[in-house]
Every structure is written in C-alpha cells, then in structure tokens.
C-alpha positions as CSV (number, residue, x, y, z in Angstrom):
1,M,0.0,0.0,0.0
2,S,1.0,3.6,-0.6
3,A,3.0,5.2,2.2
4,E,1.9,8.8,1.3
5,P,0.7,10.9,4.2
6,L,-3.1,10.8,4.8
7,R,-5.5,13.8,5.4
8,I,-7.7,12.5,8.3
9,A,-10.8,13.9,9.8
10,L,-11.1,12.6,13.4
11,L,-14.5,13.0,14.8
12,T,-15.7,13.1,18.4
13,Y,-19.1,14.2,19.6
14,R,-17.5,15.7,22.7
15,G,-14.0,16.3,23.6
16,N,-13.9,17.1,27.3
17,P,-10.4,16.6,28.4
18,R,-11.2,16.5,32.1
19,S,-14.1,13.9,32.1
20,G,-14.4,10.5,30.3
21,G,-11.9,9.3,27.8
22,Q,-13.1,10.7,24.5
23,G,-11.1,14.0,24.7
24,I,-7.9,12.1,25.9
25,Y,-8.3,9.6,22.9
26,V,-8.5,12.2,20.2
27,R,-5.9,14.4,21.8
28,L,-3.3,11.6,22.1
29,L,-4.2,9.6,19.0
30,G,-4.2,12.7,17.0
31,R,-0.7,13.7,18.2
32,A,0.5,10.2,17.4
33,L,-0.9,10.3,13.9
34,A,0.6,13.7,13.3
35,E,4.0,12.5,14.5
36,L,3.8,9.8,11.8
37,G,3.5,12.5,9.3
38,H,-0.3,12.7,8.7
39,E,-2.5,15.8,8.5
40,V,-5.2,15.6,11.3
41,D,-8.3,17.7,11.8
42,V,-10.2,16.9,15.0
43,W,-14.0,17.7,14.4
44,S,-15.6,18.0,17.9
45,G,-18.7,19.1,19.6
46,P,-18.5,21.0,22.9
47,P,-16.8,20.7,25.4
48,Y,-13.9,21.0,23.0
49,P,-10.7,18.9,23.4
50,E,-7.2,20.4,24.3
51,L,-5.3,19.4,21.3
52,L,-1.5,19.0,21.1
53,P,0.8,20.5,18.4
54,G,0.3,19.0,14.9
55,T,-3.5,18.7,15.0
56,R,-6.2,21.3,14.2
57,L,-9.6,21.7,15.9
58,V,-12.7,22.1,13.8
59,E,-15.5,23.2,16.2
60,V,-19.0,21.7,15.6
61,P,-21.2,23.8,17.8
62,S,-24.3,22.1,19.4
63,L,-26.9,23.2,22.1
64,D,-24.5,21.9,24.6
65,L,-27.4,20.8,26.9
66,W,-25.1,18.8,29.1
67,N,-22.8,21.8,30.0
68,E,-22.6,21.7,33.8
69,A,-22.6,25.6,34.0
70,A,-26.0,25.7,32.3
71,L,-27.5,22.3,32.4
72,F,-30.6,21.7,30.3
73,R,-30.7,25.4,29.4
74,R,-33.6,26.5,27.2
75,P,-32.5,27.2,23.7
76,S,-33.5,30.4,22.0
77,A,-36.1,30.6,19.3
78,R,-33.4,31.3,16.8
79,E,-31.4,28.2,17.8
80,L,-34.6,26.0,17.4
81,R,-35.1,27.1,13.8
82,D,-32.2,24.8,13.0
83,P,-33.8,21.3,12.4
84,V,-30.9,19.5,14.0
85,H,-30.9,21.6,17.0
86,R,-34.6,21.3,17.2
87,S,-34.4,17.4,17.1
88,E,-31.6,17.4,19.9
89,W,-33.8,19.6,22.0
90,I,-37.0,17.5,21.6
91,R,-35.2,14.1,22.1
92,T,-33.6,15.4,25.2
93,L,-36.9,16.6,26.6
94,L,-38.2,13.1,26.0
95,G,-35.5,11.6,28.1
96,E,-33.0,10.6,25.5
97,F,-29.2,11.2,25.0
98,P,-29.1,12.2,21.3
99,E,-25.8,14.2,21.3
100,A,-23.7,11.7,19.4
101,I,-26.5,11.2,16.8
102,T,-27.1,14.9,16.1
103,F,-23.4,15.6,16.0
104,T,-22.9,13.2,12.9
105,R,-25.8,15.2,11.3
106,R,-24.1,18.5,11.7
107,V,-20.8,17.1,10.4
108,A,-22.6,15.5,7.4
109,R,-24.3,18.8,6.7
110,D,-20.9,20.7,6.7
111,F,-19.5,18.1,4.4
112,A,-22.5,18.3,2.0
113,R,-22.2,22.1,1.9
114,G,-18.6,22.0,0.9
115,R,-17.3,23.2,4.3
116,A,-14.9,20.3,4.7
117,P,-11.6,19.7,2.9
118,R,-11.1,16.6,0.9
119,Y,-10.1,13.9,3.3
120,D,-8.7,10.6,2.5
121,V,-10.4,9.0,5.5
122,V,-13.0,10.0,8.2
123,H,-12.4,8.4,11.5
124,D,-15.4,8.5,14.0
125,N,-14.8,8.0,17.7
126,Q,-18.0,6.0,18.7
127,S,-20.6,8.6,17.5
128,L,-22.0,6.1,15.2
129,G,-24.8,8.3,14.1
130,P,-26.6,8.2,10.7
131,G,-24.8,11.3,9.4
132,L,-21.8,8.9,8.9
133,L,-23.8,7.1,6.2
134,E,-24.1,10.4,4.2
135,I,-20.3,10.9,4.4
136,L,-19.8,7.3,3.6
137,R,-21.1,8.0,0.0
138,G,-18.0,10.0,-0.7
139,T,-15.3,9.1,1.7
140,P,-14.2,6.0,3.5
141,V,-15.4,5.9,7.1
142,V,-13.7,4.1,9.9
143,A,-15.0,4.1,13.5
144,T,-13.7,3.2,16.8
145,I,-16.0,1.4,19.2
146,H,-14.2,1.1,22.5
147,H,-16.7,-1.4,23.8
148,P,-20.3,-2.3,23.2
149,V,-22.5,0.1,25.0
150,T,-25.2,-2.6,24.9
151,V,-23.4,-4.2,27.7
152,D,-23.5,-1.0,29.8
153,F,-27.4,-0.8,29.1
154,R,-27.9,-4.4,30.3
155,I,-25.9,-4.0,33.5
156,A,-27.6,-0.7,34.3
157,L,-31.1,-2.2,33.6
158,G,-30.3,-5.2,35.7
159,A,-29.3,-2.9,38.8
160,A,-32.4,-0.5,38.2
161,R,-35.2,-0.6,40.8
162,G,-38.7,0.2,39.8
163,V,-40.6,0.5,36.6
164,V,-39.9,4.2,36.1
165,K,-36.1,3.9,36.4
166,R,-36.1,1.0,33.9
167,W,-38.3,3.1,31.5
168,S,-36.0,6.0,31.9
169,L,-32.9,3.9,31.1
170,R,-34.6,2.6,28.0
171,R,-35.3,6.2,26.8
172,W,-31.8,7.3,27.6
173,Y,-30.3,4.5,25.6
174,G,-32.5,5.1,22.7
175,F,-29.5,6.1,20.6
176,L,-28.4,2.5,20.5
177,R,-31.1,1.7,17.8
178,E,-29.3,4.1,15.4
179,Q,-25.8,3.0,16.3
180,L,-26.6,-0.7,15.8
181,R,-28.0,0.1,12.3
182,V,-25.0,2.3,11.4
183,A,-22.0,0.5,12.7
184,P,-22.2,-2.7,10.4
185,R,-22.3,-0.5,7.3
186,L,-19.0,1.4,7.8
187,D,-15.8,0.6,6.0
188,R,-13.9,-0.6,9.1
189,I,-14.5,-0.9,12.8
190,L,-11.5,-0.4,15.0
191,T,-11.7,-1.7,18.6
192,V,-9.2,-1.8,21.5
193,S,-9.2,-5.5,22.6
194,E,-9.9,-9.0,21.4
195,A,-12.6,-9.1,24.1
196,S,-14.5,-6.1,22.7
197,A,-14.1,-7.5,19.0
198,R,-15.8,-10.7,20.1
199,D,-18.6,-8.9,21.9
200,L,-19.1,-6.4,19.0
201,E,-19.5,-9.3,16.5
202,S,-22.4,-10.6,18.5
203,E,-23.8,-7.5,19.9
204,Y,-23.6,-5.2,17.0
205,S,-23.7,-7.8,14.2
206,I,-20.4,-6.5,12.7
207,P,-18.7,-9.0,10.5
208,A,-15.3,-10.1,11.9
209,S,-13.8,-9.3,8.5
210,K,-14.5,-5.6,8.9
211,M,-13.0,-5.3,12.5
212,R,-9.5,-4.6,13.4
213,V,-8.1,-4.7,17.0
214,V,-5.6,-1.8,17.3
215,G,-5.3,-1.5,21.1
216,N,-5.2,1.7,23.0
217,G,-2.1,3.7,24.0
218,I,-1.1,4.9,27.6
219,D,0.6,8.2,27.9
220,I,3.9,6.7,29.4
221,D,5.4,10.2,29.6
222,L,2.8,11.3,31.9
223,F,1.9,8.0,33.7
224,Q,5.3,6.9,35.1
225,P,6.8,6.1,38.6
226,I,7.7,9.1,40.8
227,P,10.4,7.7,43.1
228,S,10.5,11.0,45.2
229,I,7.0,10.1,46.6
230,A,7.0,7.6,49.3
231,R,4.5,4.8,49.0
232,R,2.2,3.9,51.8
233,D,1.8,0.4,52.9
234,D,-1.9,1.0,54.0
235,L,-3.3,2.9,51.0
236,L,-5.4,1.6,48.1
237,V,-6.4,3.6,45.0
238,T,-9.2,3.2,42.5
239,T,-10.5,5.3,39.6
240,L,-14.3,5.9,39.3
241,S,-14.8,7.7,35.9
242,A,-18.7,7.3,36.3
243,D,-20.7,6.2,39.4
244,S,-22.5,3.3,37.6
245,P,-23.0,-0.4,38.3
246,L,-20.6,-1.2,35.4
247,K,-17.7,-0.1,37.5
248,G,-18.3,-2.5,40.4
249,F,-17.5,0.1,43.0
250,V,-20.0,-1.2,45.6
251,H,-18.1,-4.7,45.4
252,L,-14.8,-2.9,46.2
253,L,-16.5,-1.1,49.1
254,D,-17.6,-4.5,50.6
255,A,-14.1,-5.9,50.1
256,F,-12.6,-2.7,51.6
257,A,-14.9,-3.0,54.7
258,A,-13.7,-6.6,55.2
259,L,-10.1,-5.7,55.0
260,R,-10.4,-2.9,57.5
261,A,-11.7,-5.4,60.1
262,K,-8.1,-6.6,60.4
263,R,-6.3,-3.5,59.0
264,P,-8.1,-0.4,60.8
265,S,-5.5,2.0,59.3
266,L,-6.3,1.0,55.7
267,A,-7.4,3.9,53.5
268,L,-8.8,4.2,50.0
269,T,-8.3,7.0,47.5
270,V,-11.0,7.2,44.9
271,V,-10.0,9.3,41.8
272,G,-13.6,10.5,41.1
273,Q,-16.7,11.2,43.1
274,V,-20.0,9.6,44.1
275,A,-23.4,11.2,45.0
276,D,-24.4,10.7,48.6
277,D,-27.8,9.4,47.4
278,S,-26.5,7.0,44.9
279,P,-26.2,3.2,45.7
280,S,-22.4,3.8,46.1
281,G,-22.9,6.7,48.4
282,R,-25.4,4.9,50.5
283,A,-22.9,1.8,50.7
284,V,-20.2,4.1,52.0
285,D,-22.5,5.2,54.9
286,R,-23.9,1.7,55.5
287,L,-20.4,0.2,55.9
288,G,-19.2,3.1,57.9
289,L,-16.4,4.0,55.6
290,R,-16.9,7.7,55.2
291,D,-13.8,8.7,57.2
292,A,-11.6,6.0,55.5
293,I,-12.2,7.1,51.9
294,R,-10.9,10.3,50.1
295,F,-12.9,11.2,47.0
296,T,-10.7,13.5,44.9
297,G,-13.4,14.7,42.5
298,R,-12.2,15.7,39.1
299,V,-8.5,16.3,39.1
300,P,-6.0,17.3,36.4
301,A,-4.5,14.4,34.6
302,E,-1.1,15.6,35.8
303,E,-2.1,15.0,39.4
304,I,-3.1,11.3,38.9
305,P,0.4,9.9,38.7
306,R,1.2,11.6,42.1
307,I,-1.8,9.9,43.6
308,Y,-0.7,6.4,42.2
309,A,2.8,7.1,43.5
310,E,1.5,6.9,47.2
311,A,-0.6,3.8,46.8
312,A,0.5,0.3,47.7
313,V,-2.1,-1.3,45.4
314,A,-4.5,-0.1,42.6
315,V,-7.9,-1.9,42.4
316,V,-10.0,-2.2,39.3
317,P,-13.3,-3.8,40.4
318,S,-15.2,-3.3,37.0
319,L,-17.9,-5.7,35.7
320,Y,-16.9,-4.9,32.2
321,E,-14.2,-2.9,30.5
322,G,-13.6,-2.7,26.7
323,F,-9.9,-1.8,27.4
324,G,-9.2,-0.6,31.0
325,Y,-7.3,2.6,31.2
326,P,-7.2,2.7,35.0
327,A,-5.4,-0.7,34.9
328,G,-2.9,0.4,32.3
329,E,-2.2,3.8,33.9
330,A,-1.6,2.3,37.3
331,M,0.8,-0.3,35.8
332,A,2.6,2.5,33.9
333,C,3.1,4.2,37.2
334,G,4.6,1.0,38.7
335,V,1.7,0.1,41.0
336,P,0.6,-3.5,41.3
337,V,-3.0,-4.1,40.4
338,V,-5.9,-6.2,41.6
339,S,-8.3,-6.4,38.7
340,T,-11.4,-8.4,37.8
341,R,-11.3,-10.7,34.7
342,A,-14.1,-8.7,33.1
343,G,-13.9,-7.9,29.5
344,A,-10.5,-6.9,28.2
345,L,-8.9,-6.4,31.6
346,P,-6.8,-9.6,31.4
347,E,-5.5,-8.5,28.0
348,V,-4.2,-5.3,29.8
349,V,-3.0,-6.8,33.1
350,G,-1.6,-9.9,31.6
351,P,-1.3,-13.3,33.3
352,D,-2.4,-13.6,36.8
353,G,0.5,-13.0,39.1
354,E,2.9,-11.2,36.7
355,A,1.9,-7.6,36.9
356,G,-1.3,-8.0,38.9
357,A,-3.8,-10.4,40.4
358,L,-7.1,-11.3,38.6
359,V,-10.2,-12.2,40.3
360,E,-13.9,-12.9,39.1
361,P,-16.0,-9.8,38.8
362,G,-18.7,-9.2,41.3
363,D,-16.9,-11.2,44.1
364,P,-16.0,-9.0,47.1
365,V,-14.5,-11.8,48.9
366,A,-12.0,-12.7,46.1
367,L,-11.2,-8.9,45.8
368,A,-10.4,-8.8,49.6
369,R,-8.4,-12.0,49.4
370,A,-6.2,-10.7,46.6
371,I,-5.7,-7.3,48.0
372,G,-4.8,-8.7,51.4
373,A,-2.3,-11.0,49.9
374,L,-0.4,-8.1,48.3
375,L,-0.6,-6.0,51.2
376,D,1.2,-8.6,53.3
377,D,3.9,-9.1,50.5
378,P,5.9,-5.9,49.8
379,A,8.6,-7.7,47.7
380,T,5.8,-9.1,45.3
381,R,4.3,-5.5,45.0
382,V,7.6,-4.2,43.8
383,A,8.1,-7.0,41.4
384,M,4.6,-6.6,40.0
385,G,5.0,-3.0,39.7
386,A,8.2,-3.2,37.6
387,A,6.5,-5.9,35.5
388,G,3.5,-3.7,34.9
389,R,5.5,-0.7,33.8
390,L,7.4,-3.0,31.3
391,R,4.2,-4.5,29.9
392,V,2.7,-1.0,29.2
393,T,5.8,0.5,27.6
394,S,6.3,-2.5,25.3
395,R,2.7,-3.1,24.2
396,F,0.5,0.0,24.9
397,T,2.1,3.1,23.4
398,W,0.2,5.6,21.3
399,R,2.7,5.3,18.4
400,R,2.0,1.5,18.1
401,A,-1.8,2.3,18.3
402,A,-1.4,5.0,15.6
403,E,0.5,2.8,13.3
404,R,-2.2,0.0,13.5
405,T,-4.8,2.6,13.1
406,V,-3.2,3.8,9.9
407,D,-2.9,0.3,8.5
408,A,-6.7,0.0,8.9
409,Y,-7.2,3.4,7.2
410,R,-5.1,2.2,4.2
411,E,-7.1,-1.1,4.0
412,A,-10.4,0.8,3.8
413,I,-9.1,3.3,1.3
414,A,-7.7,0.5,-0.9
415,E,-10.9,-1.6,-0.6
416,R,-12.9,1.4,-1.6
417,G,-10.7,2.0,-4.6
418,R,-11.0,-1.6,-5.8
419,A,-14.8,-1.4,-5.5
420,R,-14.8,1.8,-7.4
421,R,-12.7,0.3,-10.2
422,D,-14.8,-2.8,-10.3
423,G,-17.9,-0.7,-10.6
424,A,-16.4,1.2,-13.5
425,R,-15.4,-2.0,-15.3
426,E,-18.8,-3.4,-14.9
427,A,-20.4,-0.2,-16.3
428,R,-18.1,-0.2,-19.3
429,S,-19.0,-3.8,-19.9
430,A,-22.7,-2.9,-19.9
431,G,-22.0,0.0,-22.2
432,V,-22.5,2.7,-19.6
433,P,-20.3,5.8,-20.1
434,D,-17.9,6.8,-17.2
435,A,-19.5,9.1,-14.7
436,E,-17.8,12.1,-13.2
437,P,-16.2,10.8,-9.9
438,R,-18.0,11.7,-6.8
439,A,-16.3,13.7,-4.0
440,A,-14.3,10.8,-2.9
441,A,-10.9,11.5,-1.3
442,C,-9.1,8.3,-1.7
C-alpha cells in the first residue's frame, strides 16, 4: 500500500479533556498520527478537546445541553429554527441522549455544503450516528468502538429498581437503535481489545472481516513512577470515571470494609466522586467508611500519577471494560494491580500474578483476598509494579496504536478504490459511459 501521508478527519461528539476518555483519546491519537506525518483535523462538539501541536480543531457547535454551567438550558427561538438543534432539544426533553446522533448530522451537513476539505478518510470516535452514512457515500469511514454500550445498558437495567427507572434507562439509551444500524455499514470498525471485538461481532452484528483490533495507548510520559514520593503500605487507590454499576465500585466497598476489620488504618483514595444518594454513596455510609475514603473529584491528569505514587495497590473492580485505562495507567506508574477478569482487563493486566492479580467480577471476597495478599507481601508488590511498567511500555504506546490505526485506514481506502474500479469496469462492460467521480478522497 502507498505510504503517502493521509489527510484525516477525526470525529468526536464531545472532547472534554477532564471527564471521560473521549477528549484524551482524540488528543493523544491525533498527536501520534501527526507524528507519523499525517495531517489531522479533529472535528468535535463541545466541550472541545485540548489538542497538542500538529493537530487542528474544527469546532462543531451544538446546543451543549449537558454543560454543567447551564444544564438543560432552554434554547433560543433562533437556535430552534435549525432542524438538527430542534431534534436534539425534543429528544432530550423526551429523556434520550441524542448528542452523538445529532453531532454526525451536523458534520454531514458541513461536508455536503462544501465546508470540509477533501479527506482521505474519516475516523469516527464512537458517535456512530446516521450522518456517517451520508459521508460514507463519498469518503471511506472508519469508526472506533471502545466497547459495546449494549453491555452498559444491560448492567444498568439489571441494577435498576422500579418500573420508572427502567423506563428512563430505555429512553436514555434510545441512541443505540441508530448506532446498531449504522456500525455494520461502515468501512472498518476499530476496537481496542480482542474481548471487545468478540462482543461487537455478537452485539452489533459487525462481521469479523470488518474489524481490526488496534489497542489503545497509555501516555507513558505522563503516567510513570515518581520515586521521590514515598509509597504507603496502607493505601489503596481506584478510579471511578462514572458512578455506575458497570464499575463494580460497591463490590470494592464490601471488600474494603472486610479488609479494614483486620487493618483499621487501611485507607482508600478514589479518583472521582459519588453522589451521597447513589447506591455507592449509601453503601459508603452503610459500611461506615466515610472517614476511610478520600474522594478526589475531578483532578487534572497531571495529578493522577502523584496519587498512584502513594498507593500500595491499585484496584479495578469493574464488571466490564472494553480496554481498561485505569489498570494500564496504574501499571505505567509502577503500581501492582488487583483487577477483575471482566472484558479486556486480562489483556491489559496480563497473566495472573505477573503484573497484577485477577479475580472474578462481582466477588468482594475474592477482591479482599487478593488485595490482602499483596498488602502482606511488599516484595511481590515491587516485582509486580516493575513488570506492569514494562508491559505497558512494550505493548500499549500511542505510536503503536497509531501505526495499527493507519494500517486500517489504508485497508479501507484500498478496498474502496477496488470497489470503485470494479464498478467502473462493470459499467463499461454494460456500455454505460464513465460518470464524473464523486467527492471521494481516496
């Protein structure tokens, strides 16, 4: 395949660099692609990502209804004259989360109106909205699906109490209907683990031939050991990007309470926050752990390695992970990990006992046993921490992820070119004159 630099449109429906992984993904993948010599434009809805040199931001304004400074603000009459804005507002009022869907419609509209340069490939970051099918007519479209959101939906539905709550969840996840229709029709689907690829084949009906496992990267320059900070033998750390049943935090709380029965000085730092009236918040109070846990709330990414540097053990109690950034970031910082076997976590952590311990998801007794064993064995903690850092630096760099991503781009571009040539050949055989090429950019 040609090694010519590519012009890439990297799409993300929101790019918040401080909450969730979407802004981090486009920031770091975009930089790695640019370092390989490609031209990268990041098309993003608000909140916009903080990009690194070599990439350019294309803002795609929306109603921004989830802005914490003006949550569910009422749009102006002028805004609602826009049919895409109007659709987003109505669907939100009806209890849905349509942001990803309407984002792709805005991008497709800009492409149709000639507001976009000619790109070689469009790479969508799990928006999966119907606007991608319009872009697909002219340009190859590749999408990353980090993990099947259908799993999130089932776990949330199983934990919901009451008819109203379950009905609300079904409304909220209404976007899945469109995503499940769009995803199998794209040129390539990238995912971050073999576990996600297997689940996407069954959950999203995506043919295995269309999927490529490219892995994720860890920012190893940011997440690294800090020898100047002394580790505490009585401190655990976990990351809670969302207070949802999927993260298994309540199971960690049960394990933590059991451990403190024999280790009263044991403390837990949670990178994140829970609401007092959530199941997690109520469990903290029920187990009498309020004084033993420090919730950091949102912190700058630069602070997280310092938090890891203090901890004896990092715990990842998730019931499902498509990749497992918290595990990889802790390992990059030289911290031994106790993780569940859920989803892709074994692919990140590696064999049980090498860089961390693996237990079955949803089992607080097993979590407590594995954590306790590491707390009692400082030498093993040191060895696991070193093995974890080596595993991440050898397997999970952003350069490696970007190289695999570019391979998938070139496959999609070449396949589209072959299809176009085959179509032209068939047309000539049927006596149909060649048509003007469409706005493809291959």
